[in-house]
C-alpha positions as CSV (number, residue, x, y, z in Angstrom):
1,M,-59.6,-25.2,40.3
2,S,-60.8,-24.6,43.9
3,L,-58.6,-22.7,46.4
4,L,-60.0,-25.0,49.1
5,R,-59.1,-28.1,47.0
6,S,-55.6,-26.9,46.2
7,A,-55.0,-25.8,49.8
8,A,-56.5,-29.1,51.1
9,T,-54.0,-31.1,49.0
10,I,-51.1,-29.2,50.5
11,S,-52.7,-29.3,53.9
12,L,-53.1,-33.1,53.9
13,L,-49.5,-33.6,52.8
14,T,-48.3,-30.9,55.2
15,L,-50.3,-32.7,57.9
16,L,-48.3,-35.8,57.1
17,S,-45.2,-33.7,57.4
18,R,-46.3,-32.3,60.7
19,I,-47.3,-35.7,62.1
20,T,-43.9,-37.2,61.2
21,G,-42.3,-34.0,62.5
22,L,-44.2,-34.4,65.8
23,V,-42.9,-38.0,66.0
24,R,-39.4,-36.7,65.4
25,E,-39.7,-34.1,68.2
26,M,-41.2,-36.7,70.6
27,L,-38.2,-38.9,70.0
28,I,-35.8,-36.0,70.4
29,A,-37.4,-35.0,73.7
30,R,-37.2,-38.6,75.0
31,Y,-33.8,-39.5,73.7
32,F,-32.0,-36.2,74.2
33,G,-34.1,-34.2,76.7
34,A,-33.8,-30.4,77.1
35,G,-30.2,-29.5,78.0
36,A,-26.9,-28.0,76.7
37,A,-26.5,-30.6,73.9
38,T,-30.0,-30.1,72.5
39,D,-29.6,-26.3,72.8
40,A,-26.3,-26.6,70.9
41,F,-28.0,-28.6,68.1
42,Y,-30.9,-26.2,67.7
43,V,-28.5,-23.3,67.6
44,A,-26.4,-25.0,64.9
45,F,-29.5,-26.1,62.9
46,R,-31.1,-22.6,63.2
47,I,-28.2,-20.9,61.4
48,P,-28.5,-22.6,58.0
49,N,-32.3,-22.7,58.5
50,M,-32.4,-19.0,59.1
51,L,-30.4,-18.3,56.0
52,R,-32.7,-20.6,54.1
53,R,-35.7,-18.7,55.2
54,L,-33.9,-15.4,54.5
55,F,-32.6,-16.0,51.0
56,A,-34.2,-19.1,49.6
57,E,-37.8,-19.3,50.8
58,G,-37.9,-15.7,51.7
59,A,-36.5,-13.0,49.4
60,F,-35.8,-15.4,46.5
61,S,-39.3,-16.9,46.4
62,Q,-41.0,-13.5,46.9
63,A,-39.2,-12.1,43.8
64,F,-38.9,-15.3,41.7
65,V,-42.6,-16.4,41.8
66,P,-44.1,-13.2,40.5
67,M,-41.4,-12.9,37.8
68,L,-41.9,-16.6,36.8
69,S,-45.6,-16.1,36.6
70,H,-45.1,-13.1,34.4
71,V,-42.6,-15.0,32.1
72,K,-45.0,-18.0,32.0
73,E,-47.9,-15.7,30.9
74,K,-46.0,-13.5,28.4
75,C,-43.2,-15.6,27.0
76,P,-42.8,-18.7,24.8
77,A,-41.4,-22.0,26.3
78,D,-37.8,-21.4,25.1
79,E,-37.7,-18.1,26.9
80,Q,-39.2,-19.6,30.0
81,K,-36.4,-22.3,30.0
82,A,-33.7,-19.7,29.5
83,F,-35.0,-17.6,32.4
84,T,-35.1,-20.6,34.8
85,D,-31.6,-21.8,33.8
86,R,-30.1,-18.4,34.4
87,V,-31.8,-18.0,37.8
88,F,-30.7,-21.5,38.7
89,T,-27.1,-20.7,37.8
90,L,-26.9,-17.5,39.9
91,L,-28.7,-19.1,42.8
92,A,-26.4,-22.2,42.9
93,L,-23.3,-20.0,42.8
94,A,-24.6,-17.7,45.5
95,V,-25.5,-20.4,48.0
96,F,-22.3,-22.3,47.4
97,G,-20.3,-19.1,48.3
98,V,-22.4,-18.5,51.4
99,T,-21.9,-22.1,52.5
100,V,-18.1,-21.8,52.2
101,L,-18.1,-18.6,54.3
102,G,-20.5,-20.2,56.8
103,V,-18.3,-23.2,57.3
104,F,-15.2,-21.1,58.1
105,A,-17.1,-18.6,60.2
106,A,-19.1,-21.1,62.3
107,P,-17.8,-20.1,65.8
108,V,-18.6,-16.4,65.1
109,L,-22.1,-17.3,63.9
110,V,-22.8,-19.4,66.9
111,W,-21.6,-16.6,69.2
112,L,-23.8,-14.1,67.4
113,L,-26.8,-16.3,67.6
114,A,-26.4,-17.7,71.2
115,S,-23.6,-16.0,73.1
116,G,-24.9,-17.5,76.3
117,L,-23.5,-20.9,75.1
118,A,-20.0,-19.4,75.6
119,D,-20.6,-19.9,79.4
120,N,-20.5,-23.6,78.6
121,P,-17.4,-24.2,76.4
122,T,-18.3,-27.8,75.6
123,A,-21.8,-26.8,74.3
124,F,-20.3,-23.8,72.4
125,D,-17.7,-26.1,70.6
126,L,-20.4,-28.7,69.9
127,A,-22.6,-26.1,68.3
128,S,-19.7,-24.8,66.2
129,Q,-18.8,-28.2,65.0
130,M,-22.4,-29.1,64.1
131,T,-22.8,-25.8,62.3
132,R,-19.9,-26.7,60.0
133,V,-21.4,-30.1,59.2
134,M,-25.0,-28.9,58.7
135,F,-24.2,-25.6,56.8
136,P,-24.4,-27.3,53.4
137,Y,-28.1,-27.8,54.2
138,I,-28.7,-24.3,52.8
139,I,-27.6,-25.5,49.4
140,F,-30.2,-28.3,49.4
141,M,-32.9,-26.1,50.7
142,S,-32.2,-23.2,48.4
143,L,-32.4,-25.3,45.3
144,M,-35.5,-26.9,46.8
145,A,-37.1,-23.5,47.0
146,F,-36.2,-22.9,43.4
147,S,-37.7,-26.2,42.2
148,A,-40.8,-25.8,44.4
149,A,-41.4,-22.3,42.9
150,I,-41.5,-23.8,39.4
151,L,-43.7,-26.8,40.5
152,N,-46.1,-24.5,42.4
153,T,-46.4,-22.0,39.5
154,W,-47.3,-24.9,37.2
155,K,-49.8,-26.0,39.9
156,H,-47.9,-29.2,40.9
157,F,-48.3,-28.6,44.6
158,A,-48.0,-32.2,45.9
159,V,-44.3,-32.9,45.7
160,P,-43.1,-29.7,47.4
161,A,-45.6,-30.2,50.2
162,F,-44.5,-33.8,50.7
163,T,-40.7,-33.5,50.7
164,P,-40.4,-32.2,54.3
165,V,-41.6,-35.7,55.3
166,L,-38.3,-37.1,54.1
167,L,-36.3,-34.9,56.5
168,N,-38.5,-36.0,59.4
169,V,-38.1,-39.7,58.4
170,S,-34.3,-39.1,58.3
171,F,-34.5,-37.7,61.9
172,I,-36.6,-40.6,63.1
173,A,-34.3,-43.2,61.6
174,C,-31.1,-41.6,62.7
175,T,-32.4,-41.1,66.3
176,L,-33.4,-44.7,66.6
177,L,-30.5,-46.2,64.8
178,L,-27.5,-43.9,65.4
179,A,-28.0,-42.1,68.7
180,D,-26.3,-44.9,70.6
181,R,-23.4,-45.1,68.2
182,F,-22.0,-41.6,68.8
183,A,-20.0,-40.6,71.9
184,E,-22.2,-37.5,71.9
185,P,-25.6,-38.9,70.9
186,V,-26.9,-35.5,69.5
187,W,-24.6,-36.0,66.5
188,A,-27.2,-38.4,65.2
189,L,-29.4,-35.3,64.6
190,A,-26.8,-33.5,62.6
191,T,-26.3,-36.6,60.5
192,A,-30.1,-36.7,59.9
193,V,-30.1,-33.1,58.6
194,V,-27.5,-33.9,55.9
195,I,-29.2,-37.1,54.8
196,G,-32.6,-35.5,54.8
197,G,-31.4,-32.5,52.7
198,V,-30.0,-34.8,50.0
199,A,-33.2,-36.8,49.9
200,Q,-35.5,-33.8,49.7
201,L,-33.7,-32.1,46.9
202,S,-33.4,-35.4,44.9
203,M,-37.1,-35.9,45.0
204,Q,-38.0,-32.4,43.7
205,L,-35.4,-32.5,41.0
206,F,-36.9,-35.8,39.9
207,A,-40.3,-34.2,39.8
208,L,-39.0,-31.4,37.6
209,W,-37.4,-34.0,35.3
210,R,-40.8,-35.8,35.0
211,M,-42.4,-32.4,34.1
212,G,-39.9,-32.1,31.3
213,V,-37.8,-29.4,33.0
214,R,-34.1,-29.9,32.3
215,L,-32.0,-27.5,34.4
216,S,-28.7,-26.4,32.9
217,F,-25.9,-24.2,34.0
218,V,-25.1,-21.2,31.8
219,R,-22.4,-18.6,31.8
220,P,-22.9,-16.3,34.8
221,S,-22.3,-13.3,32.6
222,T,-25.1,-14.4,30.3
223,A,-27.4,-14.9,33.3
224,W,-26.6,-11.5,34.6
225,R,-27.4,-9.7,31.3
226,D,-31.0,-11.2,31.2
227,K,-33.5,-8.4,31.6
228,S,-36.0,-10.6,33.6
229,V,-33.3,-11.9,35.8
230,R,-32.0,-8.4,36.6
231,Q,-35.6,-7.3,37.3
232,M,-36.0,-10.2,39.7
233,L,-32.7,-9.3,41.4
234,A,-33.9,-5.7,41.8
235,L,-37.0,-7.0,43.4
236,M,-34.9,-9.2,45.7
237,L,-33.0,-6.2,47.2
238,P,-35.8,-4.8,49.3
239,A,-37.1,-8.4,49.9
240,V,-33.8,-9.4,51.4
241,V,-34.0,-6.5,53.8
242,G,-37.7,-7.3,54.5
243,V,-37.4,-10.9,55.2
244,S,-34.1,-10.4,57.1
245,V,-36.2,-8.6,59.7
246,A,-37.7,-11.8,61.1
247,P,-34.4,-13.7,61.2
248,I,-32.7,-10.8,62.9
249,S,-35.5,-10.7,65.5
250,L,-35.1,-14.5,65.9
251,L,-31.3,-14.0,66.3
252,I,-31.9,-11.5,69.1
253,N,-34.5,-13.7,70.8
254,T,-32.3,-16.8,70.6
255,N,-29.5,-14.9,72.1
256,I,-31.7,-13.7,74.9
257,A,-33.0,-17.3,75.4
258,S,-29.4,-18.6,75.6
259,H,-28.9,-16.4,78.7
260,I,-32.3,-17.3,80.4
261,A,-31.6,-20.9,81.4
262,Q,-30.1,-24.1,80.1
263,G,-32.7,-25.7,78.0
264,A,-34.6,-22.5,77.2
265,I,-33.8,-22.7,73.5
266,T,-35.1,-26.2,73.4
267,W,-38.3,-25.3,75.3
268,L,-39.0,-22.6,72.7
269,N,-38.2,-24.9,69.8
270,F,-40.6,-27.6,71.1
271,A,-43.4,-25.0,71.6
272,D,-42.8,-23.5,68.2
273,R,-43.1,-27.0,66.6
274,L,-46.6,-27.4,68.1
275,M,-47.6,-24.0,66.9
276,E,-46.4,-24.9,63.4
277,F,-49.3,-27.3,63.0
278,P,-52.0,-24.7,62.3
279,T,-49.5,-22.3,60.8
280,A,-48.3,-24.8,58.2
281,L,-51.6,-26.5,57.6
282,L,-53.5,-23.2,57.1
283,G,-51.1,-20.3,56.5
284,V,-48.4,-22.0,54.5
285,A,-50.9,-24.1,52.5
286,L,-53.1,-21.1,51.6
287,G,-50.1,-18.8,51.0
288,T,-48.5,-21.3,48.7
289,V,-51.6,-21.6,46.5
290,L,-52.4,-17.9,46.9
291,L,-49.2,-16.2,45.6
292,P,-49.3,-17.7,42.1
293,G,-53.0,-17.1,41.9
294,L,-52.7,-13.5,43.0
295,S,-49.7,-12.9,40.7
296,S,-51.7,-14.4,37.8
297,A,-54.8,-12.3,38.5
298,Y,-52.7,-9.1,38.8
299,A,-50.8,-9.8,35.6
300,R,-54.1,-10.3,33.7
301,G,-55.6,-7.2,35.3
302,E,-58.4,-9.2,37.0
303,T,-58.8,-7.0,40.0
304,E,-62.1,-8.5,41.1
305,R,-60.7,-12.0,41.2
306,Y,-57.6,-10.7,43.0
307,N,-59.8,-9.1,45.7
308,A,-62.1,-12.1,46.0
309,L,-59.1,-14.5,46.4
310,L,-57.8,-12.4,49.3
311,D,-61.2,-12.0,51.0
312,R,-62.0,-15.7,50.8
313,S,-58.6,-16.7,52.0
314,L,-58.8,-14.4,55.1
315,K,-62.3,-15.8,55.9
316,I,-60.8,-19.3,56.0
317,V,-58.0,-18.1,58.2
318,V,-60.3,-16.5,60.7
319,L,-62.6,-19.6,60.7
320,I,-59.7,-21.9,61.6
321,G,-57.1,-19.6,63.2
322,V,-59.2,-18.2,66.0
323,P,-60.3,-21.5,67.6
324,C,-56.8,-22.9,67.1
325,S,-55.4,-20.1,69.1
326,V,-57.9,-20.7,71.9
327,G,-57.5,-24.4,71.8
328,L,-53.7,-24.5,71.8
329,G,-53.5,-22.0,74.6
330,L,-55.8,-23.9,76.8
331,L,-54.4,-27.3,76.0
332,A,-50.8,-26.3,76.1
333,T,-49.8,-28.3,79.2
334,G,-51.8,-31.4,78.2
335,L,-50.4,-31.5,74.7
336,T,-46.9,-30.9,75.9
337,A,-47.1,-33.5,78.6
338,V,-48.6,-36.2,76.4
339,L,-46.3,-35.6,73.4
340,Y,-43.0,-34.8,75.1
341,Q,-42.9,-35.9,78.7
342,G,-41.0,-39.1,79.4
343,R,-37.5,-40.6,79.9
344,I,-35.4,-37.5,80.4
345,F,-37.9,-34.8,79.4
346,T,-39.2,-33.9,82.9
347,A,-42.4,-32.3,84.3
348,H,-40.4,-29.1,84.7
349,D,-39.6,-29.1,81.0
350,V,-43.3,-29.6,80.3
351,V,-44.3,-26.6,82.3
352,Q,-41.6,-24.4,80.7
353,T,-42.5,-25.5,77.2
354,A,-46.3,-25.1,77.8
355,A,-45.7,-21.5,79.0
356,A,-43.9,-20.7,75.8
357,M,-46.7,-22.3,73.8
358,Q,-49.3,-20.2,75.5
359,G,-47.3,-17.1,74.6
360,Y,-47.2,-18.1,71.0
361,A,-50.9,-19.0,70.9
362,I,-51.9,-15.4,71.7
363,G,-50.5,-14.2,68.3
364,L,-51.3,-17.3,66.3
365,L,-54.0,-15.5,64.2
366,G,-51.5,-12.8,63.3
367,I,-48.7,-15.4,62.4
368,I,-51.1,-17.2,60.0
369,A,-52.6,-14.0,58.6
370,I,-49.2,-12.6,57.6
371,K,-48.7,-15.5,55.3
372,I,-51.9,-14.5,53.5
373,L,-51.6,-10.8,53.6
374,A,-47.9,-10.4,52.5
375,P,-48.4,-12.3,49.2
376,A,-51.0,-9.6,48.3
377,F,-48.1,-7.1,48.1
378,Y,-45.6,-9.5,46.5
379,A,-48.1,-10.3,43.7
380,R,-48.1,-6.6,42.8
381,K,-44.2,-6.6,43.1
382,D,-44.5,-4.3,46.0
383,L,-41.9,-5.7,48.4
384,K,-41.1,-2.4,50.2
385,T,-44.3,-2.0,52.1
386,P,-44.1,-5.3,53.9
387,L,-40.5,-4.4,54.6
388,Y,-41.3,-1.2,56.4
389,I,-44.1,-2.9,58.4
390,A,-41.8,-5.8,59.3
391,V,-39.2,-3.4,60.6
392,A,-41.8,-1.7,62.7
393,A,-42.9,-5.1,64.0
394,V,-39.4,-6.0,65.1
395,C,-39.3,-2.8,67.1
396,V,-42.6,-3.9,68.7
397,V,-41.2,-7.3,69.5
398,Q,-38.0,-6.0,71.1
399,T,-39.8,-3.3,73.0
400,C,-42.2,-6.0,74.4
401,N,-39.1,-8.1,75.3
402,L,-38.0,-5.3,77.7
403,F,-41.2,-5.8,79.7
404,F,-42.2,-9.5,79.2
405,V,-38.9,-11.3,79.5
406,P,-38.1,-10.2,83.0
407,L,-41.7,-11.2,84.0
408,F,-42.2,-14.5,82.0
409,A,-38.7,-15.6,80.9
410,Q,-38.8,-17.7,77.7
411,A,-42.6,-17.4,77.6
412,G,-42.1,-13.6,77.5
413,L,-40.1,-14.1,74.3
414,A,-42.9,-16.0,72.7
415,L,-45.5,-13.4,73.9
416,S,-43.4,-10.6,72.4
417,I,-43.3,-12.5,69.0
418,S,-47.1,-12.7,69.2
419,M,-47.5,-9.0,69.8
420,G,-45.2,-8.3,66.8
421,A,-47.2,-10.7,64.6
422,L,-50.5,-9.2,65.5
423,F,-49.2,-5.7,64.8
424,N,-47.7,-6.8,61.5
425,A,-50.9,-8.4,60.3
426,L,-53.1,-5.4,61.4
427,A,-50.7,-3.0,59.6
428,L,-50.7,-5.0,56.4
429,T,-54.5,-5.1,56.4
430,V,-54.9,-1.4,57.0
431,V,-52.5,-0.5,54.1
432,L,-54.3,-2.9,51.7
433,V,-57.6,-1.4,52.6
434,R,-56.4,2.2,52.4
435,R,-54.9,1.6,49.0
436,A,-58.1,-0.1,47.9
437,W,-56.1,-3.2,46.9
438,F,-58.4,-5.1,49.2
439,V,-62.1,-4.2,49.7
440,P,-63.6,-6.6,52.3
441,Q,-66.7,-8.2,50.9
442,G,-70.0,-8.3,52.8
443,G,-70.8,-10.5,55.8
444,W,-67.6,-10.0,57.8
445,L,-69.3,-8.7,61.0
446,V,-71.8,-11.6,61.3
447,Y,-69.1,-14.1,60.3
448,S,-66.6,-12.8,62.9
449,L,-69.3,-12.9,65.7
450,R,-70.1,-16.5,64.9
451,V,-66.4,-17.5,65.0
452,L,-65.9,-15.7,68.4
453,A,-69.0,-17.3,69.9
454,G,-68.0,-20.7,68.7
455,S,-64.5,-20.2,70.0
456,A,-65.8,-19.1,73.4
457,A,-68.0,-22.1,73.7
458,M,-65.1,-24.4,72.8
459,G,-62.9,-22.6,75.3
460,A,-65.5,-23.1,78.1
461,M,-65.6,-26.8,77.2
462,L,-61.9,-27.2,77.3
463,F,-61.6,-25.4,80.6
464,A,-64.3,-27.6,82.2
465,C,-62.8,-30.8,80.9
466,Q,-59.4,-30.2,82.5
467,T,-60.6,-29.0,85.9
468,D,-59.5,-32.1,87.7
469,I,-56.6,-33.1,85.5
470,V,-52.9,-32.6,86.4
471,W,-51.2,-33.6,83.2
472,T,-47.7,-33.7,84.5
473,Q,-48.6,-36.1,87.3
474,M,-50.7,-38.6,85.4
475,Q,-49.3,-42.1,85.9
476,N,-51.5,-43.8,83.3
477,A,-50.0,-45.5,80.3
478,W,-49.1,-43.2,77.4
479,A,-51.8,-44.7,75.2
480,W,-54.5,-43.8,77.7
481,R,-53.3,-40.2,78.1
482,A,-53.0,-39.9,74.3
483,T,-56.6,-41.2,73.9
484,L,-57.9,-38.8,76.6
485,I,-56.4,-35.7,75.0
486,A,-57.5,-36.9,71.5
487,L,-61.1,-37.2,72.8
488,I,-60.9,-33.7,74.4
489,V,-59.6,-32.3,71.1
490,L,-62.4,-34.1,69.2
491,G,-65.0,-32.7,71.7
492,A,-63.6,-29.2,71.2
493,I,-63.9,-29.5,67.4
494,V,-67.5,-30.7,67.7
495,T,-68.4,-28.0,70.2
496,Y,-67.0,-25.3,67.9
497,F,-68.7,-26.3,64.7
498,A,-71.9,-27.2,66.5
499,T,-72.1,-23.7,67.9
500,L,-71.4,-22.3,64.4
501,F,-74.2,-24.4,63.0
502,V,-76.7,-23.3,65.6
503,L,-75.8,-19.7,64.8
504,G,-76.5,-20.2,61.1
505,W,-73.1,-21.0,59.6
506,R,-73.0,-23.8,57.0
507,A,-70.1,-25.7,55.6
508,R,-71.1,-24.7,52.1
509,E,-69.9,-21.2,52.9
510,V,-66.3,-22.5,53.0
511,R,-66.8,-24.3,49.7
512,A,-68.3,-21.1,48.2
513,A,-65.5,-19.0,49.7
514,A,-62.8,-21.2,48.2
515,R,-63.7,-21.2,44.6
516,L,-61.2,-19.4,42.3
517,G,-63.4,-19.1,39.3
């Protein structure tokens, strides 16, 4: 199986998710704008989302996937089922307990995440109420992470990649159909979260059922005594600390944003959504395919294959990540204006969102690379090294905040995150190389110079195309503006790859770099 083919399958489905997600954000911008109510919603949604990333998709997946790969390689089918049932039981009990605590402690959690909302009691109460309603989302998403890990380990990548579309469809439908039915329209978004969570989990459980996987609850004491389960939980301990670093940094940054200005949390969220396109399409797609592959290669002692997988993945990251960083930075205002501006999302909101987007763009390569480099450690069951580096990266972010936030407001927060991501990616690479876990294969210098030259040519083209355009003041119909920016993006892509072609790069290099076998 090809790394490129597997990643492309996920990327195409993730692209569908991101397109529907973009439609969702466009509707939210136009129907709800950027103000106290949307800030309250994003704070409320961020709390269960943060815990999901911390426990479910973070520490749990990082510990569960390598152990599941090991059990799959070494144990018969009945032992595999026993292991998954026991993990399922403990995970379900844990997330249910966390949800009960979260519902009761909602006001405290809101204050910890965004104390600036306390200056607006209406917004603070709204955020607390929506947190209570949406907190069960962590149950759906945690069990989704569990089922996705099984599906991905057995190389059924399509369903986990598609299910986020259901959440976006729920947002779109609830915005269009329910926004006018609530006294506070933003409640339509909270409703969408609950409906979307149920739909996503149902689809993945059905996919497991079709695979022949029948999940069963077992006695918790039986689950706890399982040697493999206990080993997985031991791996989770440093992983929880490691992945908690990013949510803690996010908590601090959200709290800072809540004091900057009304709407700042929403501006950052909209900017982050645009940056998620390349992050999800490339970083998440490759990372999802890569972790089971690396874990399998390490379990079998195939060190050359392990190294080749990592080298080839990083080359694909550089090939796409560098021009994406340049393009999104230079097109930030145009993209934001075309996608979000209208109704009650003003030109001022466009400028503020675009500034944050430019801050994120600087560190895009680091953000994507982390999703490739960290699995190289997780596959070896080394969760401590990424932890130490992540802690250091948070220190970098918060130190940068001291300088950048007073200068650039919410854009300073985004820039600080970029600096932390670049530091994190560089440190992970250095450690891998020093330990000889990763030995870069030949051709990196020429490869990198070609990418830089292509990105520079593309950047010059984008700058020239926008010289006489003021995106926030264009009065043309939306379809015309959308067509214009689509043509500019297409021109940028053609310019980039044409430059690479002239410099000797050929598409077959990607295909060769993507083969697993």
